[in-house]
TORTORVEX-144245 format. One record per residue (C-alpha): y, z, x; residue in three letters. Coordinates in steps of 0.05 Angstrom, whole numbers, padded with zeros to 5 digits, always signed. Each point is the difference from the previous one (the first is absolute). Layout:
N
YZXala;...
END
This chain:
395
+00077-00768+00391met;-00026+00068+00021pro;+00030+00063-00031leu;+00040+00047+00043pro;-00039+00061+00025pro;+00033+00048-00049his;-00024-00041-00060ala;-00074+00000+00018thr;-00056+00050-00005gly;-00017+00056-00049ala;+00047+00049-00032ser;+00006+00072+00022gly;+00008-00017+00074thr;+00074-00016+00002gly;-00014-00074-00017gln;+00022-00034-00063arg;-00045-00024-00056thr;+00032-00055-00041leu;-00014-00009-00074his;+00020-00058-00045gly;+00012+00005-00074thr;-00037-00041-00052asn;+00009-00002-00076pro;-00063+00044-00012ala;+00026+00053+00048arg;+00069-00003-00031ala;-00029+00007-00069gly;-00039+00062+00019glu;+00061+00031+00033arg;+00041-00013-00063asn;-00052+00035-00043glu;+00003+00060+00045arg;+00076-00003+00000leu;+00003+00002-00076val;-00052+00055-00005leu;+00039+00040+00051glu;+00064-00009-00038ala;-00032+00025-00065ile;-00033+00059+00036leu;+00066+00022+00031arg;+00039-00008-00066ala;-00051+00032-00045gly;+00009-00057-00049glu;+00037-00067+00002ser;+00016-00060-00044thr;-00008-00071+00025arg;+00075-00008+00007leu;+00005+00063+00042gln;-00059-00024+00043leu;+00034-00067+00012ala;+00065+00035+00021glu;-00038+00049+00046gln;-00044-00051+00034thr;+00041-00064+00000gly;-00057-00038-00032leu;+00013-00048-00058ser;-00013+00023-00072pro;-00057-00051-00005ala;-00033+00029+00063ala;+00008+00070-00027ile;-00032-00020-00066ala;-00060-00030+00036asn;-00008+00059+00047ile;+00006+00054-00054thr;-00053-00038-00040gln;-00048-00002+00059arg;+00012+00074+00014leu;-00012+00016-00074thr;-00064-00043+00000asp;-00025+00038+00061arg;+00014+00067-00034gly;+00051+00021+00052phe;+00059+00004-00050val;+00006+00006-00075phe;+00053-00013-00052glu;+00030+00069-00014lys;+00042-00025-00060gly;+00067-00032-00010arg;+00066+00023+00027arg;+00045+00024-00056thr;+00076+00010-00005gly;+00018-00070+00023val;+00023-00062-00036arg;-00047-00055-00018gly;-00076+00001+00005met;-00023+00065+00034pro;-00029-00015+00068ala;-00072+00018+00017ile;-00005+00059+00049arg;-00057-00001+00051phe;-00030+00061+00034ala;-00055+00009+00051val;-00068+00016-00030asn;-00027+00063+00036pro;-00071-00024-00016asp;+00013-00068+00030gly;-00039+00018+00062cys;-00020+00060+00041phe;-00013+00020+00072ser;-00037+00056+00035tyr;+00027+00038+00059gly;-00042+00043+00045val;+00024+00047+00055asn;-00054+00022+00050ile;+00022+00056+00045asp;-00032+00053+00043arg;+00010+00055-00052asp;-00004-00036-00067his;-00016-00062-00040ile;+00046-00024-00056thr;-00006-00059-00049leu;+00054-00022-00048val;+00003-00057-00051ala;+00068-00035-00011leu;+00020-00044-00057asp;+00047-00059+00005leu;+00063+00043-00010thr;-00021+00045+00059gly;-00020+00059-00045ala;-00060+00041+00025val;-00053-00006-00054arg;-00050+00046+00033ala;-00007+00043+00062arg;-00062+00030+00033tyr;+00002+00042+00062thr;-00049+00041+00041gln;+00018+00049+00055glu;-00053-00012+00053ile;+00004+00005+00075asp;-00023-00060+00041phe;-00038-00035-00056ala;-00054-00048+00023ala;+00001-00073-00025pro;-00056+00014-00049arg;+00038+00059-00030ala;+00061-00044-00008val;-00037-00055-00036thr;-00035+00050-00045ala;+00067+00031-00019phe;+00033-00067-00013ile;-00060-00024-00040gly;+00000+00062-00044asp;+00076-00005-00011ala;-00004-00073-00020leu;-00057+00014-00048ala;+00040+00055-00034thr;+00063-00043-00002leu;-00034-00060-00030leu;-00042+00039-00049asp;+00063+00034-00025gly;+00033-00067-00013gly;+00059+00016+00044leu;-00001-00070+00030val;-00031-00066-00019glu;-00052-00020+00051arg;+00016-00075-00006asp;+00074+00013+00014arg;-00009+00035+00067val;+00033-00040+00054leu;-00030+00037+00060gly;-00003+00064+00040met;+00046+00022+00056gly;-00026+00051+00051val;+00047+00042+00042ala;-00027+00039+00060leu;+00028+00027+00065pro;-00003-00040+00064gly;-00057+00023+00045gly;-00033+00037-00058leu;-00065+00013+00036gly;+00025+00019+00069his;+00071+00028+00000val;-00010+00073+00023asp;+00019+00051-00053leu;-00026+00072-00010pro;-00070+00001-00026gly;-00016-00073+00012leu;-00076-00008-00002pro;-00033-00049+00048arg;-00035-00036-00058ala;+00068-00020-00029tyr;+00005-00054+00053ala;-00043-00041-00048glu;+00065-00021-00033trp;+00020-00040+00060asp;-00055-00051-00012ser;+00004-00004-00077ile;+00016-00066-00034asp;+00038+00029-00060leu;-00002-00062-00045pro;-00075-00005+00012ala;-00009+00075-00013leu;+00037-00004-00066leu;-00027-00068-00023ala;-00055+00029-00043pro;+00051+00038-00042leu;+00034-00064-00027gly;+00012-00074+00009ala;+00074+00007+00012trp;+00033-00010+00069pro;+00011+00060+00045val;+00064+00004+00041ile;+00006+00053+00056thr;+00063+00030+00027glu;+00023+00058+00044asn;+00014+00061-00043asp;+00073+00009+00024ala;+00013-00074-00010ala;-00028+00004-00072ala;+00042+00060-00015ala;+00061-00035+00026ala;-00015-00061-00041ile;-00007+00042-00062gly;+00065+00037+00015glu;+00035-00066+00011ala;-00020-00027-00068arg;+00005+00063-00045phe;+00036+00053+00040gly;+00054+00006+00053ser;-00001-00075+00012gly;+00038-00009-00065leu;+00060+00031+00034ala;-00014-00014+00074his;-00025-00070+00017arg;-00015+00022+00070ser;-00032+00067+00018phe;-00050+00035+00045phe;-00057+00036-00036tyr;-00034+00062+00030val;-00067+00017-00031leu;-00026+00071+00006leu;-00074+00001-00012ser;-00060+00025+00040ala;+00036-00037+00056gly;+00069-00028+00007leu;+00019-00072-00013gly;+00062-00042-00007gly;+00022-00068-00027gly;+00062-00043+00003leu;+00029-00037-00060val;+00052-00053+00016val;+00039-00034-00056ala;-00055+00018-00049gly;-00056-00026+00042asn;-00050+00043+00039tyr;+00003-00016+00075his;-00069+00002+00031his;+00022-00016+00071gly;-00030-00051+00049ala;-00068+00032-00001thr;+00002+00037-00067gly;+00014+00067+00030arg;+00074+00011-00013ala;+00021+00070-00021gly;-00056+00040+00031arg;+00044+00060+00011ile;-00059+00049+00002gly;-00020-00026+00069phe;+00067+00017+00032leu;+00000+00063+00042thr;+00043+00061+00004asp;+00029+00026+00064arg;-00065+00035+00018ala;-00039-00065-00009gly;-00033+00019-00066ala;-00006-00054-00053pro;+00048+00012-00058leu;-00056+00001-00050gln;-00031+00060+00035ser;+00062+00037-00023ile;+00025-00038-00061val;-00060-00009-00046ser;-00039+00037-00053leu;-00055+00008+00051ser;+00048+00037+00046ala;+00024+00042-00058leu;-00073+00017-00020lys;-00013+00020+00072ala;+00060+00045+00000asp;-00022+00034-00065leu;-00070+00010+00028thr;+00027+00030+00064ala;+00038+00051-00042his;-00062+00018-00041gly;+00021-00038-00062val;-00055-00034-00041ala;+00006-00076-00010pro;+00052-00019-00053ile;-00002-00067-00037ala;+00064-00041+00015pro;+00022+00003-00074ala;-00001+00076+00002glu;+00038+00011+00064leu;+00066+00010-00036ala;-00028+00059-00040ser;-00035+00034+00059ala;+00006+00076+00007asp;+00052+00032+00046ala;-00045+00002+00062ala;-00019-00073-00006ala;+00072-00019-00018ala;+00026+00031+00065ala;-00050-00043+00040val;+00019-00062-00039ile;+00075+00010+00013arg;-00013+00012+00073gly;-00038-00066+00002trp;+00058-00035-00037ile;+00049+00022+00054glu;-00046-00023+00058arg;-00014-00067-00037ala;+00074-00011-00011ala;+00016+00015+00073ala;-00054-00049+00023ala;+00024-00055-00048leu;+00074+00008+00013ala;+00001-00039+00066gly;-00043-00059-00022pro;+00038-00006-00065ile;+00066-00001+00037ala;-00029-00054+00045thr;-00022-00041-00060ile;+00069+00005-00030ser;+00030-00024+00065cys;-00047-00057+00014leu;-00015-00026-00070ile;+00060+00022-00042asp;-00039+00009-00065pro;+00034+00017-00065gly;-00040+00064-00004ala;-00058+00040+00029ile;-00049+00014-00056val;-00050+00057+00005ile;-00061-00002-00045gly;-00073+00020-00003gly;-00045+00053-00029arg;+00046+00059+00015leu;+00031+00025-00067pro;+00068-00027-00015val;+00034+00067+00007ser;-00028+00008+00071leu;+00020-00071+00019ile;+00070+00018-00024asp;-00001+00060+00047glu;-00025-00044+00057leu;+00053-00053-00010thr;+00054+00054+00000ala;-00029+00031+00064ala;-00003-00069+00034ile;+00074-00010-00016glu;+00016+00067+00032arg;-00040-00014+00063his;+00024-00072+00005arg;+00073+00022+00003asp;-00016+00025+00070ala;-00028-00066+00025val;+00041-00053-00037asp;+00052-00041+00036asp;+00063+00008-00042pro;+00017-00074+00014val;-00062-00023-00036val;-00001+00014-00075pro;-00063+00038-00019ala;-00041-00027-00056ala;-00010+00050-00057pro;-00068+00035-00002val;-00027-00003-00070leu;-00061+00024-00038thr;-00042-00058-00024ala;+00004-00014-00075gln;-00073-00019-00009leu;-00050+00056-00008ala;-00053+00023+00049ala;-00041-00060-00021asp;+00049-00049+00033ala;-00052-00032+00045pro;-00048-00012-00057ala;+00057-00026-00045ile;+00023-00045+00057gly;-00071-00025+00010ala;-00004-00017-00074ala;+00064-00041+00006ile;-00032-00045+00053leu;-00040-00044-00048pro;+00062-00006-00045phe;+00041-00023+00060asn;-00053-00051+00018asp;-00008-00029-00070leu;+00055+00020-00047val;+00063+00031+00028phe;+00057-00036+00034leu;+00006+00010+00074ser;+00062+00039+00021pro;+00015-00056+00048ala;+00009-00050-00059asp;
END
């Protein structure tokens, strides 16, 4: 009997993809479930794991043994202060596996290494405008050599590399964009990075990666659904729903930077580090690295605060619309702007939004992201873990 139309075809086009469950798939899910439970709790006994997961004590015993054999968890000792034989406590082994995360943007390159607990083991970054592919591979190669030679990660325990980069990297018009930068539009990233290691390479939009990182280790712990706004050389956005990143039908959900203001200018021509840099230059201020913007002198600070007000005014309408249409738990602002300046921006957005909000529609709070400026790189590093180790938020 033929399937109804809604049950055929590929996913991502509004059509359903059906998946069955087999014992091997269930076994892998249960391993991820137990590892997730230990990771969230910090440490757990077998009895606690059985209570948390609903699995039988025998299944927990088998799973914890397999996770121990793989080096993902270790016996931390025995629980004391209880009657009878003290129970063994299990904790996640930070050295169980590692992942690399790379953020390629129009004004910098960053690489981080994450361990299994989500801790950043190493960070390397270079401020460079419109880096060519060969410059990016050279930077990553040097960073990996330093990292491995220093023994900060074990080469054989690296799961893979996630790479976060803006959509339209080579052609979206931003101040100073060189014609040669269009080379990025034809680059096969996995092939470009293949000589650096035998692990898989997973690519993702930078705002999506930042939102994925924030969902796992930041605001997502309090807000299961939120809209993320990424301030970088451009302006990006991403939507997290019930803990899962929502890519949209064609993978382009959340592209807030391409919305226009009332004059028809793209938002990212106003709300971005590129726009701020152009403002500073127009006022005769020498370039300032993003990390140093909060400590700029009085003349530069006045320009920065003027830009914050214009950026907040430009964002207020779109953010009010997002609150109305999507009803997220929060609007989260992150990126390479120092935290103190993002705090000022969120406060300014709240002020400007008061003038455009419909009082009938509750406004989602505007929050500063909890992850650091490296959120896209950290989110990129989480991608191999999500593929191979972590439990899906949908489970």
